[in-house]
Every structure is written in structure tokens, then in C-alpha cells.
N, C-alpha and C positions, 0 to 999 in steps of 0.2 A: 504494500500500500504506500502511496504518497502522491510533498507535496506538493508535499508536496510537495513524497515528496514531492515535487511539488513544484517536493518542494522545494510560477513562483511557489514559495512554500505553501500558499493556501489556494492557488489558482485552480488546481484540478483534483485534489484528493477527494473532496466530498462528491464532486461530480462523478468521479470514477467509482466511488462506493455505490452511488445510486444506480449507475449503469450496471454494475455487477449484480445488484439486487434484482433488477428487472430482467436481466439477460441470463441469470444463472441457469435456467433451463436450456439455454442455447450453448452451454459449454464455456461461458466466460469465467465462472467460479472455479476454484480449485487450482489455479496457477500457483506454482511454487515460487519461492523467494528469488530464484534466478531469472524469473520472467515477470517480476512485478513491475510497478510503475517506474522505479528508479534504481534497479540494481546496477551500480556503476562498477566498471572494471577496476579491479585491484590486483596487485601482484601476489596472489595468495600462495604462490610457490616460493616467496622470499624466505630466507632463513630467519631464525630468531636471533641473529647476531646483534641487531640494534637493541633488542630488549635485554640481551645478556650483557652488553657493554654498559648499559645504564645501571644505576642502583636498582635494587630489587623493586622498590616502590616508587621509582622516579618515572615520570613520563614527559618526554620532550624536555622543555625548559623547566618543568615543574619538579621540584625535589621533594622526596618523602611524602608523596601523596598518600600512600598507604604504608603503615608500619605497625609493629607490635606496640604494646603499651599496657598500662594498668588501669585504664578507665573502667569504672564500675558503676553499678546502680541502674535501677529502672527509672530513668530520669524523665521519660515521656512515653506516650503511647508508641508501641512498636520497638521500644529500646529496652534491652536487658544488659546485664554485665557481659553477656557473650555475643550479642548480635543486634543488628539494626534492620528492621523489616521495612522495605521500601516498595511502594506500588509502581508497577509498570503498565501503563495503559496501552492496549493494542487491539486491533480487529482481527487477530490471527485466526480465530475460530471460524471466521467467515472468508477472509481473503486467502488463508493458507500461506501468508507471506510472513515468515518468521524473523525478519531482519532485526527488529527491535528486541525480540526475545533473545536472539543470539548476542546482540550487543550487550544486554544486561548480564547474560551468562558469562561472556568473555571478561567483562569488567570485573564482575564478582570473583571469578576464578583468579584473575591476575592480582586484584587487590587483596584477597584473602590469603593468597600464597605469600604476599609480602607482610602479612600480619594483621590485615584489616584496617580499621580506623581506630587508632589508639588501642588495638587489641580486640575490638569488637568486629565480628564478621558481618559482611553485607549479605543480606538475604533478599534477593529480588522476589517480589510477590506479583506474578503476572495477573493483570486485571483485563481479562479478555471480554470485550464488549460484544463480540460477535456482531458488530456493526451498530445495532440499535440499543443494546442493553447498557448504555452509558450510565443511566441513573442508578441502576442496581449495583453496578461495579463501583460507582463512586460512594454509594452507601457503605459497601464493604470496606473500601479504603478508609473512609471516615471513621470506621469502627476498629481498624486494626493497624493501619500503616502510619509510620512516622512522617513520611513525606512521599510525594510522587516524583519519580526521577526517570528520565530517558524514555518517555512514552509518547504516543500519538494515537489519536482516534479520529476517524472521519467526522463524527458528529459530537466532538468534544464539548461544544457549546451547551449540550443538554445537561451537563453535570457541573458547570462552573459555579452556579449559585450554591449548590450543595457543598462544593469544596470550600467556598468562602465561609459558609455558615459554620463548618466544622474546623475552620482555620488551618487548612492543610496546604502547606507550601508546595509549589509545583516547579520542577526543573525539567521542562519538556524537551524532547528531541525535536518536536515540531507542532506548535499549535496550528489549528486548521480553521475552525469557525470564527468569523469576526466577533461573535459573542464570547469567545474565549481568548483570542489573541490580544495580549496586553492587559489581561485582567489582573486584579490585585493578587498579591502573594505569589506571583509568577515571575521567575527569573529565567529568562531565555537567552542563552549565550551566543546569539547571532546578532548581526549588526544593524538592526533598524527597529523603529518604533511604528506602532499601528497608525499613527497620524500622517505618516510620510510614505511616499511611493519608493519602494526599495530599488526600483530600476531606473531612477532618474539619470544617473551617470551612464548607464548602459544604453538607454534610449537616446540620450544626447549624442553619444558616440555613433550609434547607428545612423541617425537622421541628419547629423550636421558634419560628421567627419568621414565615416566609412561610405555612406550612400546618401549624399546630400540631395540628389535628385528625387529621393523617395519621400522627402519631408511633406510634400503637399499631396501625397497619394498613399495614405495609410489605411489599413483595414484591421478590424477586430472581429474575430469569428469565435463563438463560444457555445458550449453546451448549455442548454437552458435548464439551469438548476440554481437553487437559492444562493449558494456561495458564489458561483460564477456570475450571477446577475450583479452581485456587488463588485466583485473584482474586475469584471470586464468594464464596468462603468469607471472604476478607478484607473484602469489602464488607459482608457480613452481620454479621461481628464488629464492624466499625466502626459500623454503624447501631445495633446493640445498645449499644455503648459510648457512643453519643450519647444514649441514653435511649429508643431506638426499640424496637419489637417487630415482628419479622419473622413474619408470619402465613402467608406463602407463599414457598417456596424450591424452584424446580424447574428442570430442564434440558430442552432440546429437542434433537433430532438435529442433529449438527454440519453435516449437508448441507442443513439448512433444511427448510421445510415448504411444501406446496402449499395447506394448509388450516389457518389459525391459529384457527379458531373454538373448538376445545376449550380452548386456552390462554386466549383472551379470556374465555370463559365461566367458566373456573376462577378467573381473577383477579377477575372480577365477583362470583362466588359467595362468594369468601373475603373480600370487602369491602376489597380492596387499594386504598388511597388514594394511596400513593406507590410508584412502581415503578422499580427499578434494572434496566436491560436491558443485557445483554452479548451483542452480536452485530453483524452488519453493518447499515449504514443501510437497505439494501433489506429486510431481515427486519423491522426495527422498523417501517418504513413499512407493510409488509404486515400486521403485527399491529395497528397503530393503525387502519388502514382497516377491519379486522374489528371493532375496538372501537367505532368510530363506527357501524358497521352495527347493532350490538346496543345502541346508546345507552349505552355505558359510558364514563364520564369520570372517571378518578382525578384527585386534586388536582395531581399532578405526575408526570412521567416523566423519569428521568435517562438521557439519550441517550449520554453519554460524549463526550469531546473528539473522538473519531474521527468523530462525526457533524457536527461544526462545519465545515460546508462545503456545497457546492452539491448533492451527491448526495442527502442526506437531504431537503432542502427540495424539490428537484425531484421526487423519488420519492413523498414523502408527499402532496404536493399541497395546495392551499389549503383544501379542505374539512377535512382532518385537522388542519392547522396552525391553523385558526381554532377548532377544537373542543377539541383537547388542548393541555395546557401542557407543552411540551418544553423542557428545560434542558440545558446542558452546563457542567460545572464545569471551569474552566481553572486552570492552575498559575501564574498571574501573568504571562501573555503578553498584551501589549497587543492589543486587538481589531483585527483586520486591516481590518474594514469602517470603522474610524475612523482610517485611516491619515493623513488630512489633519490630524488633531489631534495627531499625535505625530511629531516630526522624524525619529526613527530609523526608524519604520515607513514614513513617507513616502519616505525615502531608499531603503529596501529595495525598495519597490514601483517607484520610479523606476529603480533599477538593473536590475530584471527587465525593465522596459519597454525599457531600452537594450540589454541583452545577450541577452535571451530573449523577444523580442517575441511576444505572444500567449499566453504561459504565465502563468497566475494564480499569485500568491504564496499558498502554503498554510501551515497551522499547522506542518507538518513542515519546510517550507522555512525558516520563521522559527527553529525550533529548530536546524536544521542550520546556518543562517547564524551563530547565536550560537556554535555549536561551532567554526566556521571562524575567527571573530573571536578566540575564546579561544586557539586554537592560534597564530594569527598574532601577537597581542600578547605571548604567552609566548615564542615563537621569536625575536621581534625583540629581546628582552632579551639573547639569547645571543651575538649578533654572529657572529664567525667561529667561536666555540666552540659550534657548534650540535650538541648531543647530546640523546639522549632524556632523560637525567637532568636536564639544564638546563631543557628545555621542561616536563617534568612538574613539577619543583620550582617553576618560575615560576608555573605554572597554579594550583597548590594554595595559593598565597599570596593569592589574590584573595578578599577577605572580603565584598565587596559587588558582585558581578558582575551587570551588567544587559544585557550585549550592546550597550552604547552607548545603552541606553534602550528596547530591545525588550521587556524583561521587568522584573518586580520584582526587588529585590536578592536574591542568594543567596550564602551563605558557602561558598566552595569549599574552604576549609581544613577543613571538617567534612562529609565526604562522606555520612555517614549521620546526618543531622540532620532535625528536623521542619520542615514548611513554615511559612513566616511570613506569606505573603500569597497571596490567591487572587482570582479574579473569576469571574463567571458570565454566560453568554449564554442568550438565549431565542430560539427559532425562531418565525417568523411567516411568513405567505404571501409577504411581501416579502423574506425572508432572515433572517439572524441579527443580533441587536442586544444590547447589554448589558442584562442583567436588572436588576430593581430590588433589588439586593442590598446597598445602602447602603455604597458604598465610603468609606473614611476616609483614603485616601492616594492621591490622583489617581484612576487607573482601578482601583485595587485595594482590597481590604479586608485590612488587616494586623492582626497580633495574633491570628492564628488559634488556635483551640484545638488541642491536641496529642492525637493518639491513637496510642499505640504498640501494635503487635500483641502479643497474648499467646499466640496459637495457634502451632502448629508448622508452619512453612512452609519450602520449599526455600531454602537459603542460597547466595549466590554463592561461587564458588571464591576462594581467597586465594593469594598467592604461596607461602606455606608449604605449601599443599596440593599444589603441584607441585614442591616441593623447592627453591624460590627465596626470595629476600628482597630488600628494597629495596637492600641493599648490593650486589646483583648488577647493578643498573641503572647503566649507565655513560654 
């Protein structure tokens, strides 16, 4: 599942989930993790040398993330002298996509082998929503778990008010629903806030530098579902804010299509030169195959980060990928296919090879791993006094979080702040590679332009909306 990934991080996950529900009888359900929405290529055959060279509990630039110790006491729900129980939200029972379950398992195996958090072992508690059972799983988490870490669910907005009422901190791999993304007591270690468009720098590069002739000929095509109704409007607004002109804005049935010709011809007739597509990798591949058949080649197609993986490349095929220019804007995550060039990414790939042999590292795994690291380093500062308040307060003091080098820096003390760095990938028949986006800070382009939404969009719940405040957090 994803966002999405995604994940943009929220552009297609919920739409994909709805499609799978409706189309399950047609064979859409049951796909494994290697063919999910964003299983991104990783060098799973790498040796564990990087992990071995680091200290046992070190990760990337982070030292002593996990280690033994003498922390004791049942200091909060889910905490004993020996363990910390942490909820991991997932839709795995419906999607059969286990990537976040594996990420939690690999992190726990690695961390516990190093001694845990001050001697307490991490115990991941899988909260399988099976897509729609979010409220029931949140009730369970509220009654048993210390915090939520490294999870994602397509309809996560259905449980956010429950989470706030029971004062449960959330360190997600990927928030999805606008009613959840940016909600209180949520610490998300990726680089943008819900009031800002995460693709402002990426879009500016596409329409003013890479393909300036496309600026007045833009299109947005999206699956008609509640989340994409919101995000497609946000993308169109952001394109306009960057100086672009959207000449085509249309939706297609959320269950997908057997014939994409009318849409391909409409895009061609409207003269669309830059297309933002919001849907599954399989739908985009089918649309592009039709575009190739009618000899229609826009300057660029924005595939979303959800397509940064093997599914889109394999489904689209070499003919399409040689003909069309497909890009994905990322939020400052180091490219997984370049893992050998970055110690933290290389170590993550090595740990998956050690603890989850045969499982590729995906973009969502990377995001989930950063969330697990953030929880661990925050909890480690608490020692025996391990409480939700201590962990949450420690997490939001991080002003330059990188997950040990997995991402560009993000200031977690400002949860609703504009992005600062981004990067872009381009698909080819041989896979994904960094695009020619002129990075100015290692793998990233920093100093991104800021676009704050002016439209009226759903806002995430706050503690005050459920009759609570930070003073209630203990």
C-alpha cells in the first residue's frame, strides 16, 4: 500500500485502497509486497559490512540509538521494566502488502540485538485495519500501546479523534487522510507541513527550467475519490501559483478504466504538455500505453512518489518509458537505487538483507525507519522516566532531523512549516534514476520556493477539538 506511498505521500493511497475494495473480485487484491504501490528497488544483496562497521546500536550519523541499560518500572501504558509495546498501523490484512510490518520487525530485531532502549525491548504491536477497521484498531491501541510508530493506513482519518482523546502520540511512516495529516501529537519526520504544497520546488523546476514551454499547457487527471478530490485541487492551485495555466482538469472513475483512449485523446486535443496524474501505477501505465499508440508525447508526466518503485516500471514497459518523460518528485529522501553512495541508506539496505532476506527496501520503509529512529532516540533520553510526554517533548526539539542521513534536514519543532529541500527521479526502461534537477546540497536541491495554500481544505483535528490540551499529556 501507498503514498503514498504515495507516497505524493497522500495523493493516491486512499484512492488505491478504494479501487482494491471495488475490484477485489477482479483479481486486484492479494498482490504481494513486491508488487505494491511503491516497492522501490534496493540492493538487498548488499553485505552487512556497513552495519558491522558501525557501533552495534548506531545508525548512520546517529550514535547509541539502541543500547542496554537499567531503566525500570511500569512508567506508562505499554511500558514495563522489560519492554515497550508500540502500535503499528497497517492495511496488510486487506492489501497483503507487508512492507511496514517488515520495517517494524527489522527495526525491533536490530534495536533489541543492541540492547533495546535503555535495556527495554521494543515490541511492535501490528494494528491491522484490514482497510476499514481503523476505529476498532485505534480503540485497541488506546487501551494497550505506549505510542504509534512507523505505521500507515489508507483511511487513517477515521481514528485520529480517538487517538487524540486517549492522548496517544503518533510517529507515522506516512499519514494519508487530510483529516489526519498534521494532527496534534503527531511527529512526522518528513519535510513539509499540511498548509504548504510539498512540490513547489519540483513544479517550478519542471515548468520554468526543464520544460518552460509547458507552463501554459498543464493538465491534472485524477481518480474520483475523496482524498484525490482534495489533493488534485491543491495541485492545480499550486501549479497556478507557480505561474502555470491548467488547461485540462478532469477525473476518471475510481474503479479505473478498460479503455483510456478518450482521456488520451482529450489530453492531446487540449494540447497538454505537462500532466499531473493521480492514480495507481497500473492506471498510469495503461494511459501512457494508449498515449504512445496515438503518438502523443507531452513534455513531462508527474507520476507521484507512489510510482517510484518497480510496479510502474515493470507495468509501463520499455516502449512507454523510452517514449514518455516520467518524473517523481521526492521530499528529500535519499535515492534508494544509490544506496552505495550514502552510508545511512547502505546500512538500511544491509539490515533488511540481514533480518528480512528477500524483501526490497521501499520508499515507505525508509520513511517508517526514520519514524522508528525518531521514537527511539527520543525515548532513550527519558531513561527510567519513560512517559508519553517525555518522548513527545524530546521529539519536537529536533531542529535538523535527517534519520541519520536518510533524508534532508527537517525542523520538527515547526510541524506545519514549508519544505526546504527536494529531489526528483526519472523513470527509464532500466529503472529509476535521479533526474537532472541541478541539486545544490548533495543529493538535494535546497532553498525551495514556498507555496502556501489559499483554498479551503479539510483541516486536521486538534487536541482542543476533542476537549484536550497538551497539559493533559503526562
